[in-house]
N, C-alpha and C positions, 0 to 999 in steps of 0.2 A: 504493499500498499504505499509506504514511504517512497518508495523508488518512483511509483506511478506519480505522485504528486510532484517529485523533483523533476521528473521527465516532462511533465507539463508545463513548470514553471520555467524550464530551460527552453522548451520549444516557444513559449510565449515570447520570451525574452529575444529569441533570435529572431522570431517574425517580426517584432518592434525594430530591431537592429536592421533587418533586411529592408524594411519599409523605409526607415531614415536614410539608408544609403540610397535606395532608388530615387526617392523624394529629391535628394540632393543632386544625384546625377541628372535628372529631369530639370531641374532649375539651372543647372549649368551649362547644359545644353542648350535651352531655351534663351540663356543670356548669351552665350556664344553665338548664336544664330540671330541675334537680335530681335527675339521673340517670335520668331517666323517658327510656326509649327512644323510644317514640312520640312524644312532645313533641320530643326532640332530632331525630328523623327529619323531622319536619314542620319545625322550625326549618331543616333543611339542604335541604329541598326533596326529599326521598327517601323511599323506604318503610322501615318498621321491619325488613323482612327484609335488604335491602341494608346498611342500618347495621349489623344483627347481623354480617353477614358481614364487614364493615369492621372492627368491633371486633375478632373473632376474628384476622381478617388481620393487623391490627397489634399485636397484643397488648395490648389495652388492657384493663387491670383494671376491671371493672365495679362501682361501688360503688351500693350499695343505698339507696333513700330511706328517711325516716323509719320508713315502715311495714315496712321490710325486704323489700320489693317492688321487682322490677326493670324493671315495665313499667305502662303505664297500665290495660291491661286488667284487671290482677291489683287495680290499685288502686281500680278502679270496682266491683269485686265486693263490696266493704265497704259501699257506698252505697245 
């Protein structure tokens, strides 16, 4: 029984640590991409859809880039 509680505590802490690291990686990618989600997703090796899901999951406040647009497709419309 004690081993089971210890295991649960360790796994809970591990999940929290992994989530913290993942959240930090997402923020770093967004900052380095100028908050363009399509570019950040490419940096992270994932899709824009999954990135959007994780941004919502972790409660990351998305900043808009200089033109006030949140993704690359919208910024390409002006060109």
